[in-house]
GUSEKOL-734858 format. One record per residue: residue number from 0; residue in one letter; x, y, z of N, C-alpha, C, CB in turn. Coordinates in nm, 3 decimals, always signed. Atoms other than C-alpha are relative to their C-alpha. Glycine has a CB too. Example, Ala and Ser with C-alpha at 12.3 -4.5 7.8 and 13.67 -1.06 7.14 Angstrom:
+-----+--------+---------+---------+---------+---------+----------+---------+---------+---------+---------+---------+----------+---------+
! num ! residu !  n_east ! n_north !    n_up ! ca_east ! ca_north !   ca_up !  c_east ! c_north !    c_up ! cb_east ! cb_north !   cb_up !
+-----+--------+---------+---------+---------+---------+----------+---------+---------+---------+---------+---------+----------+---------+
!   0 !      a !  +0.089 !  -0.119 !  +0.000 !  +1.230 !   -0.450 !  +0.780 !  +0.090 !  +0.120 !  +0.000 !  -0.099 !   +0.003 !  +0.125 !
!   1 !      s !  -0.082 !  -0.119 !  -0.006 !  +1.367 !   -0.106 !  +0.714 !  -0.077 !  +0.109 !  +0.073 !  +0.041 !   +0.046 !  -0.142 !
+-----+--------+---------+---------+---------+---------+----------+---------+---------+---------+---------+---------+----------+---------+
END
This chain:
+-----+--------+---------+---------+---------+---------+----------+---------+---------+---------+---------+---------+----------+---------+
! num ! residu !  n_east ! n_north !    n_up ! ca_east ! ca_north !   ca_up !  c_east ! c_north !    c_up ! cb_east ! cb_north !   cb_up !
+-----+--------+---------+---------+---------+---------+----------+---------+---------+---------+---------+---------+----------+---------+
!   0 !      m !  +0.004 !  -0.040 !  +0.140 !  +0.171 !   +2.368 !  +2.378 !  -0.012 !  -0.126 !  -0.086 !  +0.126 !   +0.082 !  -0.039 !
!   1 !      r !  +0.021 !  +0.114 !  +0.089 !  +0.044 !   +2.129 !  +2.112 !  +0.082 !  +0.016 !  -0.126 !  -0.149 !   -0.016 !  -0.035 !
!   2 !      l !  -0.072 !  +0.000 !  +0.127 !  +0.258 !   +2.036 !  +1.819 !  -0.097 !  -0.029 !  -0.113 !  +0.115 !   -0.103 !  +0.001 !
!   3 !      p !  +0.091 !  +0.027 !  +0.112 !  +0.086 !   +2.046 !  +1.482 !  +0.021 !  -0.143 !  -0.052 !  +0.022 !   +0.103 !  -0.115 !
!   4 !      i !  -0.006 !  +0.134 !  +0.056 !  +0.005 !   +1.706 !  +1.340 !  +0.013 !  +0.013 !  -0.150 !  -0.125 !   -0.086 !  +0.039 !
!   5 !      r !  -0.018 !  -0.004 !  +0.144 !  +0.133 !   +1.656 !  +0.992 !  -0.085 !  -0.109 !  -0.064 !  +0.148 !   -0.018 !  -0.039 !
!   6 !      v !  +0.084 !  +0.093 !  +0.073 !  -0.120 !   +1.496 !  +0.766 !  +0.052 !  -0.005 !  -0.142 !  -0.151 !   +0.041 !  +0.005 !
!   7 !      r !  -0.053 !  +0.016 !  +0.136 !  +0.017 !   +1.357 !  +0.448 !  -0.117 !  +0.003 !  -0.099 !  +0.081 !   -0.133 !  -0.014 !
!   8 !      a !  +0.105 !  -0.012 !  +0.100 !  -0.198 !   +1.466 !  +0.160 !  +0.009 !  -0.117 !  -0.099 !  +0.010 !   +0.135 !  -0.074 !
!   9 !      e !  +0.001 !  +0.107 !  +0.099 !  -0.305 !   +1.190 !  -0.076 !  +0.039 !  +0.058 !  -0.135 !  -0.139 !   -0.069 !  -0.007 !
!  10 !      r !  -0.039 !  -0.042 !  +0.134 !  -0.137 !   +1.220 !  -0.411 !  -0.101 !  -0.052 !  -0.100 !  +0.141 !   -0.049 !  -0.035 !
!  11 !      k !  +0.092 !  +0.040 !  +0.105 !  -0.366 !   +1.214 !  -0.708 !  +0.075 !  -0.086 !  -0.100 !  -0.064 !   +0.125 !  -0.070 !
!  12 !      v !  -0.063 !  +0.091 !  +0.096 !  -0.282 !   +0.921 !  -0.934 !  -0.039 !  +0.046 !  -0.140 !  -0.044 !   -0.149 !  +0.024 !
!  13 !      q !  +0.023 !  -0.047 !  +0.136 !  -0.244 !   +1.031 !  -1.293 !  -0.070 !  -0.108 !  -0.084 !  +0.134 !   +0.039 !  -0.066 !
!  14 !      p !  +0.071 !  +0.098 !  +0.084 !  -0.472 !   +0.865 !  -1.555 !  +0.096 !  -0.094 !  -0.074 !  -0.088 !   +0.072 !  -0.101 !
!  15 !      e !  -0.098 !  +0.083 !  +0.070 !  -0.166 !   +0.741 !  -1.746 !  +0.055 !  -0.110 !  +0.092 !  +0.116 !   +0.087 !  -0.054 !
!  16 !      t !  -0.050 !  +0.098 !  -0.097 !  -0.042 !   +0.566 !  -1.431 !  -0.101 !  -0.112 !  +0.020 !  +0.032 !   +0.068 !  +0.134 !
!  17 !      l !  +0.104 !  +0.102 !  -0.015 !  -0.375 !   +0.387 !  -1.391 !  -0.002 !  -0.094 !  -0.120 !  -0.137 !   +0.067 !  +0.017 !
!  18 !      i !  -0.004 !  +0.083 !  +0.122 !  -0.359 !   +0.265 !  -1.752 !  +0.123 !  -0.090 !  +0.005 !  +0.002 !   +0.087 !  -0.128 !
!  19 !      l !  -0.125 !  +0.076 !  -0.005 !  +0.004 !   +0.156 !  -1.707 !  -0.012 !  -0.118 !  +0.096 !  +0.116 !   +0.092 !  +0.043 !
!  20 !      r !  +0.014 !  +0.108 !  -0.098 !  -0.074 !   -0.045 !  -1.394 !  -0.092 !  -0.111 !  -0.051 !  -0.053 !   +0.055 !  +0.132 !
!  21 !      a !  +0.095 !  +0.099 !  +0.052 !  -0.372 !   -0.215 !  -1.557 !  +0.062 !  -0.083 !  -0.112 !  -0.127 !   +0.069 !  -0.051 !
!  22 !      v !  -0.066 !  +0.071 !  +0.111 !  -0.172 !   -0.303 !  -1.870 !  +0.108 !  -0.093 !  +0.054 !  +0.061 !   +0.100 !  -0.100 !
!  23 !      r !  -0.105 !  +0.082 !  -0.059 !  +0.124 !   -0.429 !  -1.666 !  -0.059 !  -0.124 !  +0.068 !  +0.083 !   +0.081 !  +0.102 !
!  24 !      d !  +0.062 !  +0.112 !  -0.071 !  -0.100 !   -0.645 !  -1.446 !  -0.061 !  -0.100 !  -0.098 !  -0.107 !   +0.050 !  +0.097 !
!  25 !      y !  +0.061 !  +0.087 !  +0.102 !  -0.290 !   -0.782 !  -1.747 !  +0.106 !  -0.085 !  -0.070 !  -0.077 !   +0.085 !  -0.103 !
!  26 !      l !  -0.106 !  +0.073 !  +0.070 !  +0.030 !   -0.875 !  -1.930 !  +0.063 !  -0.106 !  +0.090 !  +0.108 !   +0.097 !  -0.051 !
!  27 !      q !  -0.058 !  +0.097 !  -0.093 !  +0.173 !   -1.044 !  -1.622 !  -0.093 !  -0.119 !  +0.020 !  +0.029 !   +0.066 !  +0.135 !
!  28 !      l !  +0.096 !  +0.111 !  -0.012 !  -0.146 !   -1.249 !  -1.585 !  +0.002 !  -0.089 !  -0.124 !  -0.142 !   +0.055 !  +0.022 !
!  29 !      r !  -0.008 !  +0.076 !  +0.125 !  -0.100 !   -1.355 !  -1.949 !  +0.136 !  -0.067 !  -0.020 !  -0.028 !   +0.092 !  -0.117 !
!  30 !      g !  -0.128 !  +0.069 !  +0.006 !  +0.251 !   -1.484 !  -1.875 !  +0.118 !  +0.081 !  -0.051 !  -0.015 !   -0.117 !  -0.085 !
!  31 !      w !  -0.109 !  -0.088 !  +0.044 !  +0.459 !   -1.186 !  -1.987 !  +0.082 !  +0.043 !  +0.121 !  -0.056 !   +0.123 !  -0.076 !
!  32 !      t !  -0.086 !  -0.066 !  -0.097 !  +0.757 !   -1.062 !  -1.790 !  +0.004 !  +0.146 !  -0.041 !  +0.147 !   -0.064 !  +0.006 !
!  33 !      v !  +0.013 !  -0.142 !  +0.033 !  +0.716 !   -0.684 !  -1.772 !  +0.095 !  +0.081 !  +0.086 !  -0.146 !   +0.048 !  +0.018 !
!  34 !      k !  -0.092 !  -0.091 !  -0.069 !  +0.982 !   -0.426 !  -1.681 !  -0.045 !  +0.143 !  -0.022 !  +0.147 !   -0.020 !  -0.051 !
!  35 !      r !  +0.043 !  -0.140 !  +0.005 !  +0.898 !   -0.065 !  -1.601 !  +0.122 !  +0.091 !  -0.005 !  -0.089 !   +0.034 !  +0.123 !
!  36 !      f !  -0.106 !  -0.100 !  +0.010 !  +1.120 !   +0.228 !  -1.698 !  -0.059 !  +0.135 !  +0.037 !  +0.065 !   +0.003 !  -0.144 !
!  37 !      q !  +0.049 !  -0.131 !  -0.042 !  +1.083 !   +0.568 !  -1.534 !  +0.103 !  +0.106 !  -0.037 !  -0.028 !   +0.003 !  +0.152 !
!  38 !      q !  -0.087 !  -0.106 !  +0.048 !  +1.226 !   +0.880 !  -1.691 !  +0.077 !  +0.067 !  +0.114 !  -0.081 !   +0.104 !  -0.075 !
!  39 !      g !  -0.064 !  -0.072 !  -0.111 !  +1.304 !   +1.043 !  -1.356 !  +0.112 !  -0.077 !  +0.067 !  -0.102 !   +0.035 !  +0.100 !
!  40 !      l !  -0.103 !  +0.082 !  -0.065 !  +1.534 !   +0.758 !  -1.256 !  +0.122 !  -0.021 !  -0.089 !  -0.058 !   -0.135 !  +0.039 !
!  41 !      g !  -0.123 !  +0.003 !  +0.080 !  +1.803 !   +0.826 !  -1.515 !  -0.009 !  -0.070 !  -0.134 !  +0.104 !   -0.064 !  +0.078 !
!  42 !      c !  +0.015 !  +0.063 !  +0.132 !  +1.659 !   +0.658 !  -1.824 !  +0.023 !  +0.103 !  -0.110 !  -0.141 !   -0.064 !  -0.014 !
!  43 !      d !  -0.017 !  -0.089 !  +0.114 !  +1.739 !   +0.803 !  -2.163 !  -0.134 !  +0.063 !  -0.037 !  +0.059 !   -0.076 !  -0.121 !
!  44 !      p !  +0.125 !  -0.062 !  +0.043 !  +1.479 !   +1.054 !  -2.287 !  -0.063 !  -0.079 !  -0.114 !  +0.025 !   +0.146 !  -0.045 !
!  45 !      g !  +0.071 !  +0.069 !  +0.107 !  +1.216 !   +0.885 !  -2.500 !  -0.019 !  -0.148 !  +0.022 !  +0.071 !   +0.020 !  -0.127 !
!  46 !      i !  +0.015 !  +0.144 !  -0.020 !  +1.250 !   +0.534 !  -2.359 !  -0.144 !  -0.029 !  +0.042 !  +0.102 !   -0.053 !  +0.108 !
!  47 !      p !  +0.139 !  +0.031 !  -0.033 !  +0.906 !   +0.370 !  -2.340 !  -0.018 !  -0.040 !  +0.146 !  -0.051 !   -0.112 !  -0.089 !
!  48 !      d !  +0.033 !  +0.029 !  -0.139 !  +0.730 !   +0.300 !  -2.012 !  +0.025 !  -0.146 !  +0.037 !  -0.144 !   +0.034 !  +0.027 !
!  49 !      l !  -0.008 !  +0.143 !  -0.030 !  +0.734 !   -0.080 !  -2.037 !  +0.077 !  -0.077 !  -0.108 !  -0.140 !   -0.057 !  +0.015 !
!  50 !      y !  -0.054 !  +0.100 !  +0.093 !  +0.928 !   -0.364 !  -2.194 !  -0.058 !  -0.133 !  +0.045 !  +0.159 !   -0.002 !  -0.001 !
!  51 !      a !  +0.062 !  +0.128 !  -0.031 !  +0.740 !   -0.695 !  -2.209 !  +0.065 !  -0.109 !  -0.083 !  -0.153 !   +0.005 !  -0.024 !
!  52 !      m !  -0.061 !  +0.111 !  +0.072 !  +0.886 !   -1.032 !  -2.302 !  -0.065 !  -0.132 !  +0.040 !  +0.151 !   -0.005 !  +0.025 !
!  53 !      r !  +0.059 !  +0.132 !  -0.023 !  +0.753 !   -1.384 !  -2.341 !  +0.037 !  -0.090 !  -0.117 !  -0.154 !   +0.009 !  +0.016 !
!  54 !      k !  -0.028 !  +0.105 !  +0.099 !  +0.869 !   -1.695 !  -2.525 !  +0.077 !  +0.053 !  -0.122 !  -0.130 !   -0.063 !  -0.046 !
!  55 !      g !  -0.085 !  -0.047 !  +0.110 !  +1.139 !   -1.525 !  -2.733 !  -0.046 !  +0.127 !  -0.067 !  +0.010 !   -0.105 !  -0.101 !
!  56 !      l !  +0.050 !  -0.124 !  +0.058 !  +0.935 !   -1.215 !  -2.813 !  +0.013 !  +0.112 !  +0.102 !  -0.147 !   -0.015 !  -0.047 !
!  57 !      g !  -0.008 !  -0.118 !  -0.085 !  +1.001 !   -0.869 !  -2.672 !  -0.067 !  +0.116 !  -0.070 !  +0.146 !   +0.034 !  +0.035 !
!  58 !      i !  +0.068 !  -0.115 !  +0.058 !  +0.804 !   -0.550 !  -2.724 !  +0.010 !  +0.119 !  +0.095 !  -0.147 !   -0.034 !  -0.030 !
!  59 !      w !  +0.000 !  -0.126 !  -0.075 !  +0.846 !   -0.189 !  -2.612 !  -0.141 !  +0.056 !  -0.003 !  +0.103 !   +0.102 !  -0.060 !
!  60 !      i !  +0.137 !  -0.052 !  -0.011 !  +0.523 !   -0.030 !  -2.489 !  +0.003 !  +0.139 !  +0.063 !  -0.089 !   -0.096 !  +0.084 !
!  61 !      e !  +0.018 !  -0.135 !  -0.053 !  +0.453 !   +0.339 !  -2.445 !  -0.147 !  +0.015 !  +0.039 !  +0.043 !   +0.110 !  -0.106 !
!  62 !      i !  +0.137 !  -0.019 !  -0.049 !  +0.145 !   +0.418 !  -2.235 !  -0.037 !  +0.148 !  -0.012 !  -0.013 !   -0.049 !  +0.148 !
!  63 !      k !  +0.052 !  -0.137 !  +0.014 !  -0.059 !   +0.727 !  -2.320 !  -0.149 !  +0.000 !  +0.031 !  +0.026 !   +0.056 !  -0.143 !
!  64 !      t !  +0.144 !  -0.016 !  -0.013 !  -0.402 !   +0.857 !  -2.235 !  -0.057 !  +0.013 !  -0.142 !  -0.037 !   +0.126 !  +0.089 !
!  65 !      p !  +0.056 !  -0.013 !  +0.135 !  -0.646 !   +0.874 !  -2.529 !  +0.041 !  +0.130 !  -0.071 !  -0.150 !   -0.007 !  +0.008 !
!  66 !      a !  -0.039 !  -0.128 !  +0.062 !  -0.544 !   +1.239 !  -2.588 !  +0.151 !  +0.023 !  +0.002 !  -0.070 !   +0.114 !  +0.071 !
!  67 !      g !  -0.144 !  -0.019 !  -0.014 !  -0.173 !   +1.191 !  -2.509 !  +0.075 !  -0.010 !  -0.132 !  +0.055 !   -0.101 !  +0.096 !
!  68 !      k !  -0.083 !  -0.001 !  +0.122 !  +0.093 !   +1.258 !  -2.773 !  +0.142 !  -0.041 !  +0.035 !  -0.002 !   +0.140 !  -0.067 !
!  69 !      l !  -0.139 !  +0.038 !  -0.019 !  +0.441 !   +1.114 !  -2.813 !  +0.089 !  +0.124 !  -0.003 !  +0.044 !   -0.101 !  -0.107 !
!  70 !      s !  -0.099 !  -0.108 !  +0.003 !  +0.728 !   +1.348 !  -2.732 !  +0.095 !  -0.025 !  -0.116 !  +0.079 !   +0.010 !  +0.136 !
!  71 !      m !  -0.097 !  +0.017 !  +0.108 !  +1.003 !   +1.403 !  -2.987 !  +0.093 !  -0.117 !  +0.030 !  +0.082 !   +0.130 !  -0.020 !
!  72 !      g !  -0.087 !  +0.111 !  -0.038 !  +1.228 !   +1.163 !  -2.795 !  -0.069 !  -0.135 !  -0.018 !  +0.045 !   +0.016 !  +0.142 !
!  73 !      q !  +0.077 !  +0.124 !  +0.017 !  +0.954 !   +0.898 !  -2.796 !  -0.019 !  -0.033 !  -0.148 !  -0.135 !   +0.012 !  +0.069 !
!  74 !      k !  +0.013 !  +0.023 !  +0.144 !  +0.900 !   +0.944 !  -3.170 !  +0.132 !  -0.052 !  -0.058 !  -0.041 !   +0.131 !  -0.073 !
!  75 !      e !  -0.131 !  +0.047 !  +0.046 !  +1.274 !   +0.898 !  -3.227 !  +0.023 !  -0.145 !  +0.042 !  +0.112 !   +0.089 !  +0.056 !
!  76 !      f !  -0.014 !  +0.138 !  -0.047 !  +1.271 !   +0.580 !  -3.015 !  -0.086 !  -0.093 !  -0.086 !  -0.039 !   -0.012 !  +0.149 !
!  77 !      e !  +0.088 !  +0.080 !  +0.086 !  +0.974 !   +0.449 !  -3.215 !  +0.063 !  -0.020 !  -0.138 !  -0.139 !   +0.068 !  -0.013 !
!  78 !      f !  -0.066 !  +0.010 !  +0.130 !  +1.159 !   +0.525 !  -3.540 !  +0.116 !  -0.099 !  +0.006 !  +0.050 !   +0.138 !  -0.046 !
!  79 !      d !  -0.113 !  +0.092 !  -0.015 !  +1.470 !   +0.344 !  -3.414 !  -0.048 !  -0.145 !  +0.008 !  +0.082 !   +0.035 !  +0.126 !
!  80 !      c !  +0.056 !  +0.135 !  -0.009 !  +1.258 !   +0.042 !  -3.324 !  -0.045 !  -0.050 !  -0.137 !  -0.118 !   -0.003 !  +0.099 !
!  81 !      q !  +0.046 !  +0.037 !  +0.133 !  +1.096 !   +0.040 !  -3.667 !  +0.119 !  -0.030 !  -0.092 !  -0.088 !   +0.111 !  -0.061 !
!  82 !      y !  -0.119 !  +0.016 !  +0.085 !  +1.434 !   +0.077 !  -3.838 !  +0.069 !  -0.135 !  +0.026 !  +0.100 !   +0.114 !  +0.025 !
!  83 !      h !  -0.069 !  +0.123 !  -0.036 !  +1.578 !   -0.221 !  -3.649 !  -0.093 !  -0.121 !  +0.010 !  +0.070 !   +0.019 !  +0.132 !
!  84 !      g !  +0.095 !  +0.112 !  -0.002 !  +1.262 !   -0.434 !  -3.669 !  -0.038 !  -0.046 !  +0.139 !  +0.058 !   -0.114 !  -0.075 !
!  85 !      i !  +0.035 !  +0.031 !  -0.139 !  +1.192 !   -0.418 !  -3.296 !  -0.145 !  +0.042 !  +0.024 !  +0.097 !   +0.072 !  +0.102 !
!  86 !      p !  +0.140 !  -0.037 !  -0.024 !  +0.824 !   -0.427 !  -3.193 !  -0.013 !  +0.116 !  +0.100 !  -0.077 !   -0.121 !  +0.052 !
!  87 !      f !  +0.028 !  -0.118 !  -0.081 !  +0.696 !   -0.099 !  -3.046 !  -0.148 !  +0.031 !  -0.016 !  +0.090 !   +0.124 !  -0.041 !
!  88 !      c !  +0.140 !  -0.040 !  +0.013 !  +0.340 !   +0.003 !  -2.965 !  -0.034 !  +0.106 !  +0.104 !  -0.093 !   -0.121 !  +0.015 !
!  89 !      v !  +0.056 !  -0.098 !  -0.092 !  +0.148 !   +0.283 !  -2.801 !  -0.136 !  -0.056 !  +0.043 !  -0.014 !   +0.144 !  -0.066 !
!  90 !      i !  +0.126 !  +0.052 !  -0.053 !  -0.134 !   +0.163 !  -2.575 !  -0.067 !  +0.112 !  +0.079 !  +0.023 !   -0.127 !  +0.089 !
!  91 !      r !  +0.075 !  -0.110 !  -0.061 !  -0.404 !   +0.407 !  -2.464 !  -0.110 !  -0.047 !  +0.095 !  -0.062 !   +0.085 !  -0.108 !
!  92 !      s !  +0.103 !  +0.052 !  -0.092 !  -0.636 !   +0.176 !  -2.267 !  +0.025 !  -0.148 !  +0.023 !  -0.144 !   +0.024 !  -0.058 !
!  93 !      i !  -0.011 !  +0.143 !  -0.026 !  -0.659 !   -0.168 !  -2.114 !  -0.069 !  -0.078 !  -0.111 !  -0.062 !   -0.035 !  +0.137 !
!  94 !      d !  +0.068 !  +0.068 !  +0.111 !  -0.901 !   -0.258 !  -2.395 !  +0.093 !  -0.020 !  -0.119 !  -0.124 !   +0.080 !  -0.043 !
!  95 !      e !  -0.098 !  +0.013 !  +0.107 !  -0.628 !   -0.190 !  -2.652 !  +0.098 !  -0.112 !  +0.030 !  +0.076 !   +0.130 !  -0.021 !
!  96 !      a !  -0.094 !  +0.105 !  -0.040 !  -0.390 !   -0.412 !  -2.457 !  -0.062 !  -0.138 !  -0.018 !  +0.044 !   +0.020 !  +0.146 !
!  97 !      m !  +0.068 !  +0.128 !  +0.012 !  -0.647 !   -0.691 !  -2.450 !  -0.017 !  -0.042 !  -0.146 !  -0.136 !   +0.006 !  +0.069 !
!  98 !      q !  +0.011 !  +0.030 !  +0.142 !  -0.691 !   -0.667 !  -2.828 !  +0.135 !  -0.042 !  -0.058 !  -0.055 !   +0.121 !  -0.076 !
!  99 !      l !  -0.133 !  +0.028 !  +0.054 !  -0.313 !   -0.674 !  -2.894 !  +0.061 !  -0.128 !  +0.057 !  +0.092 !   +0.116 !  +0.026 !
! 100 !      f !  -0.065 !  +0.112 !  -0.067 !  -0.216 !   -0.943 !  -2.643 !  -0.104 !  -0.102 !  +0.038 !  +0.078 !   +0.047 !  +0.123 !
+-----+--------+---------+---------+---------+---------+----------+---------+---------+---------+---------+---------+----------+---------+
END
């Protein structure tokens, strides 16, 4: 009797993940230290995807696809950043990242 062979199906990578990886890699090549935050790992709702820092400057970065919208929690985080004078941006493509950084 043959045992069935389990074939692991390839997971489709989400477009937002591709943008995030490209932005993270680009920033690291430009000398930024970049930290990734994942909602599923216990982060507070609304926390941005990335925090980048270099030479005394830090910035929160939310990655979205061109059609993506901020959740209510993300809008609240953005407001808190603005209120406290902390840089926050939404990046929708690697081209945007290259223009900002």
